[in-house]
C-alpha positions in Angstrom: 11.6 8.0 -5.0 15.4 8.0 -4.9 15.4 10.0 -1.7 13.1 7.5 0.0 14.3 4.3 -1.6 14.5 2.4 1.8 10.9 3.3 2.6 9.8 2.2 -0.9 11.6 -1.1 -0.6 10.1 -1.9 2.9 6.6 -1.0 1.7 7.1 -3.3 -1.4 8.2 -6.1 0.9 5.3 -5.7 3.3 2.8 -5.6 0.4 4.5 -8.7 -1.1 4.1 -10.7 2.2 0.5 -9.6 2.7 -0.5 -10.4 -0.9 1.2 -13.8 -0.8 -0.6 -14.7 2.4 -3.9 -13.4 0.9 -3.2 -15.4 -2.3 -3.3 -18.7 -0.4 -7.0 -18.0 0.0 -8.7 -16.7 -3.1 -11.3 -14.8 -1.1 -8.5 -13.2 0.9 -6.9 -11.9 -2.2 -10.2 -10.5 -3.5 -10.7 -8.7 -0.1 -7.1 -7.5 0.1 -6.7 -6.1 -3.4 -8.5 -2.8 -2.9 -6.6 -2.2 0.3 -3.3 -3.0 -1.4 -4.0 -0.6 -4.2 -5.0 2.2 -1.7 -1.8 1.6 0.2 0.3 1.8 -2.9 -1.3 5.0 -4.0 -1.0 6.5 -0.5 2.7 5.6 -0.3 3.4 7.0 -3.7 1.7 10.3 -2.9 3.5 10.6 0.5 6.9 9.8 -1.0 6.3 12.4 -3.6 5.7 15.0 -0.9 2.0 15.5 -1.3 -0.2 15.6 1.8 -3.2 13.4 1.7 -6.5 14.9 2.6 -8.1 14.0 5.9 -11.0 11.5 5.7 -14.5 12.9 5.9 -16.1 12.8 9.4 -19.7 12.0 10.0 
């Protein structure tokens, strides 16, 4: 993470803004929580250098 500290800080700030906006409406926070967690996991994996698999196509 030290090599990508700027990216991690920007991602954290973006997530903070989005979650604070969603927290003003309880339903918004409930809807946003799974997407926030997926974003955090995806950023962690990419910053560690792991390629994420492509989504399945129908």
